[in-house]
TORDO-841539 format. One record per residue: residue in one letter; z, y, x of N, C-alpha, C, O in turn. Coordinates in steps of 0.02 Angstrom, whole numbers, plus 50000, padded with zeros to 5 digits. Layout:
SITE  resn     nw     nv     nu    caw    cav    cau     cw     cv     cu     ow     ov     ou
SITE     A      Z      Y      X      Z      Y      X      Z      Y      X      Z      Y      X
...
END
This chain:
SITE  resn     nw     nv     nu    caw    cav    cau     cw     cv     cu     ow     ov     ou
SITE     M  49989  49952  50059  50014  50010  50008  50016  50075  50024  50066  50109  50017
SITE     P  49959  50099  50050  49965  50173  50070  50011  50230  50080  50031  50247  50024
SITE     A  50027  50252  50107  50095  50310  50113  50057  50372  50067  50008  50408  50068
SITE     P  50124  50354  50021  50108  50425  49976  50072  50487  50002  50072  50495  50064
SITE     L  50050  50520  49974  49997  50595  49995  50034  50646  49993  50030  50689  50037
SITE     F  50089  50653  49929  50150  50702  49944  50243  50673  49919  50275  50690  49869
SITE     P  50265  50624  49975  50338  50610  49970  50387  50640  49925  50424  50603  49893
SITE     A  50393  50709  49919  50437  50759  49897  50425  50769  49817  50462  50793  49774
SITE     N  50349  50739  49814  50308  50765  49722  50259  50726  49714  50199  50738  49722
SITE     A  50293  50658  49691  50260  50587  49684  50213  50597  49618  50167  50559  49601
SITE     H  50235  50657  49584  50175  50662  49505  50107  50698  49551  50052  50691  49524
SITE     R  50109  50730  49608  50073  50787  49632  49990  50715  49683  50001  50672  49725
SITE     F  49920  50736  49650  49884  50700  49667  49826  50763  49708  49803  50751  49764
SITE     D  49817  50795  49690  49780  50865  49726  49809  50891  49789  49869  50900  49798
SITE     P  49755  50904  49838  49774  50920  49899  49780  50994  49898  49745  51028  49860
SITE     Y  49822  51017  49938  49824  51103  49936  49768  51127  49947  49727  51095  49979
SITE     R  49753  51201  49917  49704  51239  49909  49699  51286  49982  49740  51302  50025
SITE     T  49640  51296  49973  49622  51344  50048  49621  51404  50041  49595  51431  50090
SITE     Y  49641  51448  49992  49658  51491  49975  49713  51527  49969  49716  51588  49978
SITE     K  49766  51485  49953  49815  51511  49956  49852  51503  50032  49853  51443  50046
SITE     F  49881  51543  50084  49904  51539  50146  49933  51617  50147  49936  51664  50108
SITE     Q  49953  51601  50218  49952  51680  50236  49977  51671  50307  50013  51623  50321
SITE     V  49956  51719  50356  49976  51726  50428  50010  51791  50449  50003  51850  50432
SITE     L  50065  51744  50508  50117  51819  50484  50082  51813  50590  50060  51767  50625
SITE     I  50098  51894  50603  50096  51916  50659  50155  51957  50677  50169  52003  50638
SITE     D  50186  51949  50722  50234  51984  50731  50333  51954  50709  50389  51956  50733
SITE     G  50298  51932  50651  50346  51895  50587  50342  51930  50522  50379  51921  50473
SITE     Q  50281  51981  50527  50273  51997  50445  50196  51967  50450  50162  51961  50500
SITE     P  50176  51944  50363  50113  51930  50350  50095  51984  50349  50125  52038  50346
SITE     V  49993  51956  50354  49948  52017  50364  49932  52033  50304  49920  51988  50263
SITE     A  49928  52091  50289  49911  52106  50237  49819  52099  50210  49768  52108  50242
SITE     G  49829  52083  50152  49726  52105  50144  49687  52046  50180  49626  52052  50184
SITE     L  49731  51966  50217  49682  51928  50255  49658  51901  50184  49680  51900  50126
SITE     K  49591  51877  50228  49538  51852  50179  49534  51801  50185  49541  51755  50144
SITE     K  49514  51801  50273  49489  51725  50311  49524  51705  50354  49553  51751  50382
SITE     M  49539  51639  50382  49556  51627  50433  49503  51580  50454  49485  51543  50409
SITE     G  49465  51570  50530  49440  51512  50537  49473  51447  50541  49533  51451  50531
SITE     A  49455  51402  50551  49473  51324  50552  49515  51300  50637  49480  51287  50686
SITE     R  49573  51299  50640  49592  51264  50703  49562  51219  50729  49544  51176  50689
SITE     K  49545  51207  50792  49503  51158  50816  49520  51136  50877  49532  51178  50920
SITE     K  49523  51080  50890  49528  51060  50970  49489  51003  50987  49462  50965  50947
SITE     K  49486  51001  51077  49426  50954  51081  49446  50946  51151  49455  50987  51196
SITE     T  49451  50872  51148  49463  50839  51205  49410  50817  51253  49378  50772  51226
SITE     E  49384  50832  51322  49353  50802  51356  49358  50727  51366  49408  50694  51380
SITE     S  49295  50708  51357  49293  50619  51385  49290  50621  51444  49276  50676  51466
SITE     I  49301  50572  51489  49296  50559  51574  49259  50477  51554  49277  50437  51511
SITE     K  49225  50475  51584  49166  50419  51579  49202  50376  51658  49223  50414  51702
SITE     W  49206  50312  51668  49188  50276  51725  49171  50230  51747  49116  50223  51719
SITE     R  49178  50178  51789  49179  50126  51794  49214  50093  51853  49211  50133  51899
SITE     A  49248  50034  51873  49277  49997  51919  49237  49945  51939  49215  49897  51908
SITE     A  49230  49966  52005  49174  49943  52060  49166  49873  52025  49114  49862  51994
SITE     G  49226  49815  52028  49203  49744  52007  49170  49745  51943  49119  49712  51938
SITE     D  49191  49776  51896  49155  49762  51839  49100  49825  51821  49110  49872  51783
SITE     P  49039  49811  51861  48987  49866  51851  48948  49884  51785  48903  49927  51779
SITE     S  48977  49838  51729  48910  49816  51668  48953  49841  51636  48925  49841  51581
SITE     H  49023  49873  51624  49073  49909  51556  49097  49963  51584  49131  49959  51635
SITE     E  49081  50035  51547  49090  50085  51571  49163  50093  51512  49162  50070  51455
SITE     R  49217  50126  51541  49264  50151  51519  49273  50229  51501  49241  50276  51525
SITE     V  49326  50232  51453  49330  50307  51446  49403  50329  51438  49446  50298  51407
SITE     L  49412  50387  51471  49477  50413  51473  49470  50485  51455  49425  50525  51468
SITE     P  49537  50492  51413  49530  50579  51404  49556  50614  51447  49607  50602  51480
SITE     G  49513  50676  51449  49514  50744  51510  49549  50798  51471  49595  50782  51433
SITE     G  49535  50849  51476  49595  50897  51462  49539  50930  51382  49481  50923  51364
SITE     T  49590  50959  51360  49608  50983  51308  49578  51041  51303  49589  51077  51352
SITE     S  49531  51073  51246  49534  51175  51246  49534  51160  51170  49532  51108  51136
SITE     Y  49536  51232  51156  49565  51239  51082  49522  51296  51055  49536  51350  51080
SITE     E  49478  51296  51017  49428  51351  51006  49452  51420  50974  49506  51429  50947
SITE     P  49408  51462  50981  49454  51526  50938  49454  51533  50864  49423  51502  50821
SITE     I  49507  51589  50859  49522  51597  50775  49499  51657  50775  49510  51706  50811
SITE     V  49438  51642  50693  49444  51715  50676  49493  51751  50649  49544  51716  50655
SITE     L  49505  51795  50625  49542  51809  50565  49505  51874  50537  49498  51921  50576
SITE     E  49479  51880  50465  49460  51938  50412  49501  51959  50385  49538  51926  50349
SITE     Q  49509  52028  50397  49556  52081  50331  49507  52119  50290  49456  52147  50311
SITE     G  49519  52117  50250  49501  52197  50188  49531  52227  50211  49592  52223  50210
SITE     L  49473  52296  50258  49462  52377  50262  49513  52405  50245  49510  52421  50185
SITE     T  49582  52423  50279  49638  52446  50223  49684  52529  50279  49662  52555  50330
SITE     Q  49717  52538  50260  49774  52590  50311  49811  52552  50364  49840  52578  50411
SITE     D  49806  52462  50348  49862  52422  50389  49835  52405  50459  49786  52369  50468
SITE     P  49871  52435  50508  49848  52453  50576  49842  52387  50621  49813  52386  50675
SITE     V  49879  52324  50587  49908  52265  50617  49825  52237  50682  49821  52226  50743
SITE     F  49773  52236  50620  49724  52221  50705  49706  52262  50758  49701  52243  50817
SITE     E  49694  52327  50734  49682  52396  50785  49739  52393  50836  49721  52388  50894
SITE     A  49803  52396  50824  49868  52383  50873  49873  52337  50919  49906  52352  50969
SITE     W  49846  52275  50915  49848  52213  50936  49794  52220  50988  49802  52228  51049
SITE     A  49732  52216  50950  49663  52241  50992  49680  52293  51054  49655  52281  51108
SITE     N  49715  52339  51047  49719  52402  51067  49766  52371  51145  49744  52381  51202
SITE     L  49819  52340  51133  49858  52311  51163  49818  52260  51254  49837  52257  51312
SITE     V  49766  52234  51221  49719  52211  51258  49654  52251  51286  49605  52222  51308
SITE     N  49659  52304  51285  49570  52345  51315  49589  52412  51255  49562  52420  51200
SITE     N  49641  52451  51285  49630  52502  51271  49590  52551  51298  49565  52543  51354
SITE     I  49577  52618  51257  49528  52667  51280  49557  52716  51342  49536  52772  51359
SITE     D  49607  52681  51366  49656  52730  51427  49641  52698  51468  49655  52716  51525
SITE     G  49610  52644  51460  49601  52598  51538  49653  52553  51553  49704  52557  51518
SITE     D  49652  52512  51597  49689  52459  51624  49747  52479  51646  49776  52433  51676
SITE     A  49774  52522  51645  49843  52568  51648  49883  52560  51579  49944  52554  51572
SITE     A  49830  52562  51526  49872  52567  51470  49893  52501  51425  49930  52489  51377
SITE     M  49846  52462  51469  49870  52379  51428  49935  52363  51431  49976  52392  51468
SITE     S  49948  52317  51392  50016  52289  51382  50008  52203  51414  49988  52153  51385
SITE     L  50030  52211  51479  50046  52144  51485  50105  52117  51462  50112  52056  51465
SITE     K  50145  52150  51442  50221  52107  51416  50194  52084  51357  50195  52024  51343
SITE     N  50165  52132  51316  50147  52117  51220  50079  52092  51200  50073  52081  51140
SITE     F  50013  52078  51247  49965  52055  51202  49977  52005  51206  49989  52014  51146
SITE     R  49988  51953  51215  49993  51877  51214  50051  51868  51127  50094  51912  51123
SITE     K  50050  51829  51083  50074  51836  51026  50069  51773  50999  50014  51745  50995
SITE     N  50139  51738  50975  50144  51685  50945  50139  51694  50889  50178  51738  50870
SITE     I  50095  51663  50833  50073  51677  50768  50097  51619  50712  50098  51558  50723
SITE     V  50115  51649  50652  50112  51574  50606  50056  51556  50559  50029  51605  50534
SITE     L  50042  51520  50548  50003  51497  50492  50031  51469  50428  50016  51409  50426
SITE     N  50055  51483  50389  50062  51443  50318  50036  51441  50257  50031  51488  50218
SITE     V  50017  51377  50249  49981  51359  50208  50024  51336  50126  50063  51289  50119
SITE     L  50005  51375  50081  50051  51393  50021  50036  51328  49987  49995  51287  50006
SITE     N  50075  51323  49934  50058  51272  49847  50046  51320  49813  50037  51376  49838
SITE     M  50041  51307  49743  50004  51339  49694  50061  51398  49683  50055  51457  49665
SITE     Q  50113  51363  49700  50191  51411  49659  50196  51468  49729  50238  51513  49731
SITE     G  50151  51457  49778  50172  51518  49843  50221  51480  49885  50234  51511  49936
SITE     Q  50246  51437  49880  50314  51395  49917  50259  51388  50003  50199  51376  50006
SITE     V  50297  51398  50049  50279  51371  50115  50261  51296  50099  50296  51275  50053
SITE     A  50209  51242  50129  50199  51191  50097  50179  51162  50185  50220  51127  50214
SITE     I  50128  51180  50209  50143  51160  50284  50118  51223  50340  50073  51265  50339
SITE     S  50169  51206  50388  50168  51289  50415  50144  51247  50501  50161  51191  50520
SITE     Y  50087  51311  50549  50070  51271  50603  50097  51339  50654  50086  51399  50644
SITE     K  50113  51325  50677  50126  51397  50756  50059  51399  50798  50028  51345  50796
SITE     I  50029  51450  50837  49986  51456  50882  50006  51494  50929  50031  51550  50921
SITE     F  49994  51457  50995  50021  51508  51048  50001  51537  51100  49948  51524  51128
SITE     R  50052  51587  51123  50012  51656  51162  49931  51664  51150  49891  51645  51192
SITE     A  49911  51699  51080  49864  51712  51077  49844  51782  51079  49886  51825  51068
SITE     W  49791  51796  51091  49777  51869  51117  49709  51891  51081  49670  51844  51070
SITE     V  49689  51952  51061  49624  51978  51041  49549  51987  51101  49540  52032  51141
SITE     S  49520  51949  51092  49462  51959  51134  49410  51983  51094  49359  51995  51126
SITE     D  49406  51997  51021  49335  52023  50999  49375  52061  50933  49428  52039  50910
SITE     Y  49348  52105  50915  49383  52166  50867  49324  52191  50837  49285  52223  50873
SITE     Q  49309  52182  50777  49284  52239  50730  49295  52292  50678  49291  52278  50618
SITE     A  49309  52354  50701  49322  52388  50637  49333  52405  50603  49384  52414  50569
SITE     V  49271  52416  50602  49232  52425  50527  49171  52378  50537  49143  52373  50592
SITE     P  49149  52340  50474  49065  52310  50469  49036  52351  50444  49049  52409  50427
SITE     E  48986  52311  50441  48892  52385  50450  48914  52402  50394  48958  52372  50364
SITE     L  48884  52453  50373  48892  52499  50331  48809  52519  50278  48755  52541  50298
SITE     D  48820  52510  50241  48772  52508  50182  48806  52544  50115  48859  52533  50085
SITE     A  48735  52607  50101  48764  52638  50039  48723  52608  49990  48724  52633  49933
SITE     H  48680  52548  50003  48647  52523  49921  48707  52451  49917  48704  52417  49865
SITE     A  48758  52430  49971  48801  52395  49925  48866  52408  49883  48924  52414  49901
SITE     M  48834  52411  49821  48894  52438  49802  48981  52414  49769  49034  52444  49758
SITE     N  48949  52325  49763  48997  52288  49769  48985  52243  49815  48963  52187  49803
SITE     A  49003  52272  49893  49024  52232  49932  49111  52276  49993  49126  52332  50013
SITE     V  49137  52216  49998  49196  52240  50013  49201  52260  50104  49165  52216  50129
SITE     G  49217  52286  50138  49250  52325  50181  49273  52264  50230  49330  52248  50214
SITE     I  49248  52225  50283  49314  52178  50317  49289  52208  50375  49238  52241  50383
SITE     Q  49348  52187  50431  49356  52192  50506  49389  52135  50514  49420  52104  50470
SITE     S  49384  52121  50569  49398  52051  50593  49429  52066  50688  49423  52116  50722
SITE     I  49455  52008  50702  49493  51977  50774  49473  51931  50764  49463  51903  50710
SITE     T  49461  51907  50846  49430  51828  50869  49491  51830  50899  49511  51884  50921
SITE     L  49522  51782  50905  49600  51742  50943  49569  51694  51003  49531  51647  50994
SITE     Q  49596  51717  51067  49590  51645  51123  49666  51644  51107  49701  51690  51087
SITE     H  49685  51569  51125  49745  51544  51104  49765  51473  51166  49724  51432  51186
SITE     E  49816  51476  51179  49845  51399  51222  49847  51347  51165  49868  51295  51190
SITE     G  49839  51340  51126  49867  51274  51067  49902  51301  51005  49925  51356  50989
SITE     W  49898  51237  50972  49927  51247  50924  49988  51182  50877  49982  51127  50905
SITE     E  50012  51181  50848  50073  51133  50845  50082  51150  50758  50067  51203  50730
SITE     R  50110  51085  50726  50116  51100  50655  50198  51087  50680  50221  51049  50723
SITE     D  50235  51141  50626  50303  51144  50622  50333  51090  50595  50355  51099  50539
SITE     T  50339  51045  50614  50382  50992  50573  50438  50993  50536  50457  50954  50492
SITE     S  50468  51050  50563  50553  51072  50525  50523  51081  50465  50559  51057  50420
SITE     V  50467  51109  50441  50445  51144  50386  50442  51077  50316  50404  51029  50311
SITE     P  50491  51097  50278  50480  51022  50218  50434  51037  50177  50418  51095  50165
SITE     E  50401  50974  50144  50380  50982  50082  50424  51017  50010  50472  50999  49976
SITE     P  50373  51080  50011  50414  51095  49946  50451  51052  49876  50416  51001  49876
SITE     V  50485  51046  49835  50488  51018  49779  50474  51060  49728  50508  51107  49707
SITE     E  50403  51030  49703  50369  51067  49626  50413  51062  49563  50459  51023  49553
SITE     T  50392  51106  49527  50426  51100  49463  50372  51098  49421  50380  51093  49360
END
């Protein structure tokens, strides 16, 4: 018999939705967050053969790399993306770069339909490598929403196993 999908909520059959999430930067939820790219990691494969067994190739795990994460936010007065990007690359030059604060640990929370944190991930030592302050502007796009974005380089992520499955009512 397979393991239950939701041990604390045996009545539940549907997986979590992808539109209920929050990202915390400096412990605060990002306002107007529209989209967060997927968390992906890849481990290289190393192929080798033993001298006494030339007909069989073996495969070992090599180094693991983590793909950058893109965050998209509706264009508002919230300065969180711009302030973080300026810690890495400031118009005042290298002397204005914050070597102490440009890397941040951030948190991704996946929420259930009641808005409770269901799954949480910690993303380590992230920094802004790309910042789009203002999207392309088009006077004919009356129904478009302005989106700004940052691309985050980071040194990995892990699930926060201390976050329990919320009991749903």
